[in-house]
N, C-alpha and C positions, 0 to 999 in steps of 0.2 A: 345064384342069389335068384328067387324065383319074386317074380314083382303079381303084388296081389291085383286080383280080377275088378276093374273095374265097376264101381255100378251101374245097372243098367234104364239107364230113363224108355220113360213112356210116351210115343211120342204126340203129339201136340202141339197146341201154339204154351209160350210160355206163360204167354199172360199179356206180355209188354205189344203192344200198337206202334206202328210204323205212323207218321203222316206227313204228305212227303213235304218239301221245302217249297214255302212262296218262289214261285217264281223272280227272275230280277228281272228291275225295271223295263220296263220294255219288250221282255220277252213274253209271247204267248199262255195261257192259260188251260193249265189241263180242261178245262173244259170247253173253251175252244178250239182245242188240240183236239179231239176229239172229234167236235162237229164237225170241223174240218176232213178227218178222217170219214166221216162216214159222207160227208156231201161228196167226196174222189172215188169211193165206192159208187156212191150214185152212179153219177157222171162217167166211171168205166166201163160199169155195167148197160148202160142207155149207148155209150160207143161200142158195144159188141153187139145190142139189136139192131142196133143202125147197121153193120158190117151184112149181121148176116143176113135180114133185111134188102141190102146192095147187092147180094151174093144170090138170093131164089129170084129178083130178078133178073139179073144176066140169065 
């Protein structure tokens, strides 16, 4: 018994959009988490530069 070939789907969006659910009470919002992540990257970059400067002095 042969199974019929399934119809081909064109890649792309289905038209449905996904909205992230609101965070539970007391949890940080997405915007706050994004700001915190950006701040952490900035902090780590500064720490790396400071360490390179210390190594260059010695």
